[in-house]
N, C-alpha and C positions, 0 to 999 in steps of 0.2 A: 528427621529425615533429610536427602539430598537431594532439592528438586534441579530440576533440569536448568534453570539460570545459573546454578550453582557452581553446572560441572564446567572441566576445564574444556578449554576452546576445541572445536571440531575441525575435520579439516575443511577447506572452502566448499560452501554449499550444503552445509551439514546444516541440519535445523536444529536453531537452542532456543528459541523462545517455547515458551509454555502451551500455546495453541498448537504451533509446529511441532511440538515433541508429542503432543497428542495424537496431533494427525499421523505421525512417523510411526507412533506404535501401533493405532490399528490397522496402517498399512500391513507393519510387520506382522502383525497374526493372520491377515490375509493371506499374506503369502508364505506363510508357516501350514495353512490350512483351515483355520479357524472362520467360520461363514459370519462375518460381523457385517451386518446391513447397515444401511443408513440409519433405519430408524433406532438400530442397538448404538450408533455412533452415539445421535441427539441423548440416547437415554444415559448415554458415559455422562454425557456434559452435564445434564441435568444431577444427574448423582453427585457428583464431584463437587457442583456448587455447593450442594447440600451437606457435606463431610468436611471435617478440620483438617487443614494441609501439614498440621506437626504430627499427624500421626499418619506413617507408614505403611503399618500393616492396616489400617482401617482405609485408607487409600487404595491398596492393593484390592480387598474385599469388595469396595465398591465397583472398582472396575471391574474385575471379575463376574460379580452378579449381574453386570450389564450385559457382558460379551461373549461368557463362557456357557456354552450350552449341555456341554457331557463331560463327564470325569475325567477321560480319557485325554482331555483338551488339555486338561489344567498345568501338567507339566510344563507342554509348550509355553503357555502363558505366564507362567511363574519366571521361567529362563529368561522371556523376552520382558517383562517388566523388569527384572531385575537389571536388564540390559540396559532399558532407557530410562528408569528411575531408580539408580543404583543407592545403595544404603548407604555409601562413605565415595571419596573423590580421592583418590591418589591412597596415601596409607593412613589416609584417615586420622585417626587418634592411636594406629598402631604403631609402636615404638618397636625400629628393628632391632633393639638391643634387648629387647622384651619387658624393658622397665617400662616408667610413666616420666611425661616431661617433667620441665621444671614445674610446672604447676597445676601438676595433676595429669590423670588421663586424658582432659578433656582440652589441655592446652594446645591453642591453634600452632605453637612451635614444638611439640611434641613427637610432631611425625617428621618433623626435616632437620632437629638435630640433636647432636649426641648430649651426655653430660656435661660434655666440655663445651659445648656452644659451637661445636663444628658438623657444618652440612651432613648430612649422612647419605653415603652414596649408596644405592640398592646392590645388592650382595654382598659387600664389603664385609660385613660380619659372617661370612660362610666359613665357617670353620670347622674343626671336631668338636670344641668347645660349645661351641654356640647350636650343633648340631644336637648334640647331648641335652641340653639345655629344655633344647624344644621340644625333644621328643619326650623326656620326663614331663613337662608342663602338660603337651598333649596327651600323654598316657592319665596323668591325672583328672583332665578334662571329660576324656572318653568315659573311665570308670565312674565319675561324679554325673554325667547327664550335663554338665553345664553347657547350656547351648549357646549362651553370649561367647562364653571364651573361647570354645569352639569356632566363632564365627570370628573371633578377634584372632586367632591363631591360623584361619584358613588364609586369611589376609597378609598375616605374618608371613607363614609360607612361602606366596607367590612374591611376596617383597623381598623376602631375604635370599630365600634358595631357587625362585623362579626367574630372577632377573637374568635376562640378556642382550646387555649393552654392547653396542658397536657391530650392529648386524646390518646387513645391506639393505638398500633401498626397498620399500616393499613388504620387507621380513618382521615379524611382530617381535617386541624386545621382551615378551613374557611369557613361560611356557609351561605350563601347568604339570605336563610331562615331566619336565625339568625336576620342577618343586617336586613332585611325588617320588620321582627316582632317588630324591635325595632324602625326604624324610621316610620313604618306605612304612607307611602305617599299617602296612597288612604286617610286618614284624610284630607290631603288638598284639596282634588277635588274639593269640596264644593268652599273655600275663592278663588280657583283659578276660578270658574265658574261666581264668583261675581264681581271679578275684570276683565273678559272679558265680561261681560254684560257692566261694564260701559265704557268698550270702545266702547261701540256701537252693541256688536256684539247679533246675535239672541239667544234664549235660546238654541235651537237644537245645532246651531253651538258652542255656549260655551262647553256645555255638550262633546258635544263630541271632542273638541280642549284639554279640561283638563283632559278628560279620556285617550285622545292618548300622551298627555306630563308626566302625570304618568306610564304608560306603558313601555314607552320608557326609563323613569328613573329605571324602574322595570328591563327591559333587560340587562341595562348596569351593574345594582352592578349585576346581574346572570354572566354576560360576566367578568366583574372583579374577582367575586370570582374563574371563570375556569382559569381564566389567571394565579392566585397564588396558586391554587393545580395542575395547571400544571408547575409551579416552582418548587414545592414539590415532586411531583410525574413523572413528565416527562409528555409532550405534549400526546406523544403517550398513555398515559394511560386514559387523560382524552376523548379523542378522540375516543376511544374505548367505553367510560362508561357513560360518561354524556352528549354527545351530541345526539341529535334524527339525525333518518336520512330522508335526502331530502322526500318532501311529497308523490313522486311517489311510495318509497321503506318503506315506514310508516303502519306498521300492521292497518288492518281496526279495530280490537279488541282494539287498544289502542288509538284510535284519542279521540283529545279534540275538544271541540264547534269550535277554531278556526283554526283547522285542517281541520272540515268538509266547512267551509267555504272557506276553500283555494280548498277544494278537488273540490268543484264545480266547480269553476271557469277550474281546470284543465281537468273535463271530457268530455268537446267539440272539446277545442284543442287536446285533444290525440283521441277523436275518428275521426277527421280529418286527423292528423297524419297516422292512422291505416288504414282510408279508402285508402287515396291515393297509401300508400303501397299496397295493398291488389289488388288496381286498376292495379298497376303497373305491379302487378305479374302476375295476370289474362291476363293481354294483353303479356306478354312477354311467356304466357302460352296458347296463343289463338289456336297454330294448334293441330290438334287430330292424332291421330295414322298414319303412314306412310301408304297410300296407294298405294301397291306395282304393281297392274296391269296399273295406272295410270303411275307411275314411269317407269315399262320396256316398255310403250309404246312411251313412250316420248323421250327415249334413241334409237329408233330406228334412229330419223334424226343424230346421233352422232356416227354410226355405234355400237350398243348397249352399250356405255358407258352412265350409268346414271349420268349426268351433274347437271342436277335437279332432287329434290326431289318432289315430289307431295303428300299430306298429306289429311284424310278425315277432312269433318270440324266436329270439337268440338263441342259436344251436351252441353246443358245448365246445369248446375249441382245444380242451386241454392236450396235451401231445406227450408222446413217452419220449423220456430223455436218455440217451446213452452219451457217458461221456468217457471219454480216450487220452489217459492222463501219460504226459513223460514224467519219471520220476529218477531222473538222472542226475546225481548233482546237486547244487543250489537251487535248480528248477523244482525241486520236490517241495520244497516249503509250498510254491505257488500253486500246485497242483494239488495238496495236501489242503489249504484253506480252500481252494475254490471248490474241493471235494465237499469240506465242510458246510459250505455254504448252501451247496445246492441242496445236499442232504437234508440241511435245516428246511429248505421249501421243497421239501418234496410233495407236501399236501396240493402244491400249484401245477403238480405232473399225474397222469394217470400210472406211471411207471417210470422208474429210473433204475439205470443199471450203472455199474462201472468198472472200468478197465484200467490196470495201471502198467506200462512197459519200460523197457528200456533198449534191449533185444528183442525179446518175448512178452505175449500177452500175458497177464495174469487179472482176473476178475475180484473184485475186491468190495462187489455189493454186500457181502452178508456180512462186513465187518461194520455197518450202521441201522444196527439195530434200534428199534424206538428207546428212548429214553438211558441212550448209552452216554458213558461217561465220556466226553471230549478228549481228556488227556489218553485215554487208553484208546481211544479210536487213532489218534495220532501215533500211539505207541505200535498198535496192530499195522497200521500203515508204513509206518517206517520199517518194521519189522517183513513187509508183505514185499518190498523192494527188490529183497533178494529172489523172489519167485520171478520177477518182470524180467530176470538179465540171466541171459545163456554164458555169453563170453564179458560180460561187463561192458560192453563198448556200446554208445547207442547207437540205434539203426533205426531209424526211421519206417523203412523200405520195406524190412523185415517184421517191424513188428506190424504194419498195413496188412503186408501179406497175410501173417498168422492169424490177425485179427479178422480179414475174409476167410481163411480157411476154417479156423476151430470156431466164430461167433456169427456166423452169416445168418444165422436166428434172430438176432439183435436188433436188425436193423429193417425198418420197413415203414410204408407208405404214412404212418400216424406218427415217425420217429423224428425227431432231433437229434444232430449230433455235434458235439462239442469236442474238439480238438485242442487240447492243452499241453502247450509246449514251446519252445525256442528255435523249431526247425533245422537245430545242427544235428545234423545228420555225421558227422566223421568221415566227409565224403563218400559215403557209402549210395547204393542205390535207392530210388526215393520212394519206388512205385505207386508212381502218379496215375498211372492209368486204374490201377487197383483203388486208389481213394475217389478217381474222379467216380467208379463204379459206383463205391457204397455211397456216396454222397447225392448221386443221381435215384436211388433209392429210397432216399429219406424226403422229408417233409421240409426240412430245414438244415443248413449245417454251417457251422462256425469255427474258427480257428481264433483263439487266444493265446497272445504272443506276450510273455512278461519283460523281455527286452524293450527296450527304448528303439522306435523307430530307426534310428540312427543309427543303428547297429545292424540291420537287417541288411542281410548279403554281404556280410563281412566275413572273412575265414570262412570256416565250412557252413554257414548261415543259407537254409533253401528258402528263403522266406519269400521272397518274392516268385517263385517257383509255384509254390504251395498257394500263395495266394491266389494264382492263376488257376486255383480249383477249387477252393475253398475261401471265402473272403475271411480275410485274417485282420484282425484289430488289436493295437497294443491294449494291455493291460498288466499295470507295474505294479497297483496298489490297491487296498482294499476301496477306496472310494473309487476308481476306476472300476474294479467287479462289479460291485454292489450297481451301477448304474447299465453295466453289461447286460448283467443277469436281471436285470428289471426291463430294460429293451426286448431281452430273449424271452421273456414271458409274456 
């Protein structure tokens, strides 16, 4: 295992000692969204003092046992662990010509000299013959599922095909994108599928397995590029700029397709945790205000000393909820996940109704049937977007007017109104008076905006004008959303 003290020098100010590396690692975990407390910090130290440091996998699992609370956080933890405690330094034991050093694969000189004892310059062996040889070895390793060989090939891919020497100040000398463009592992998929079919696997299983193996190799290449850049600029720099946060802190407006799949799996566990928390708080606050008369009467038996207090029954305060969602463009992901979370918590409300809009309003309450599959619900919501548009251009004013005209019965003195959207209305009428009238009829009204606050009022954003009518809060990720929903309830 490569310990922090084995690593190459970092830029001035970077932490290099073991204790400092441990502290930097935990700070990076916190910055990425993992809630690592001081107690867990001390637990990690206690665990590591009891583990052998000659087995990197054991150290990784020890750290994870102390600081990782949920499975969704593991990918971020692994990426940061590989950055702060890399498995090798430089090219390690990887030969850029694909062979072994003079004294075998573990020779200290095997990564820095070729067969003629000349220093190897990164990228100097990047030619058609080397590329063909590399692809053959990569295909064989993927077909055999050889994890150790794939790890070596990923390091070799970056060292040979991803080097970018001579770049300007502040630019990295390594690129996973360049390496993957040269190697093109996706071109191997079809041959892998044929090999798996020959082993007796079904067509669908073979396609899935081949795609997974290529995806795993791609992630290895990206991780090795981050490691090398970390050696150049320091692990702290890469952790701040190159790593994506955990799924619960990833901005709704920056999600990729794979992120959406993971988010779907997170919604209902999050709703269960939030519902449990709300139930516990409601039980803790079950008592109503002090009943002064009953307390005084009860104190007669104790000589006028009120040893026991009595309280009035607490009136239920659950309200009806109406959700009005902008489903145009990338904002649709934010609206859909908010709807899923709200409906997963529908038992906390007397009644829930949901409406989507672009420039027209469409009710989607019927999609959220008890026991409905989350994938089916998401598909139905995506399909219903066509009913929420008349001309296809977002118009908050027109949508608000139509809602007031067609669904006025949804609003009442027991209603809480929740508006979801970025307040970008293509410079059209805003219907501020209509929104103010709706908010005035409600018990509460809030507006959740998925854009960063610094982008409000830029371009066609009318965030501040709407915020004067309905309190507007920033809601960019799942963590903010869960806290806001908790506060609303």
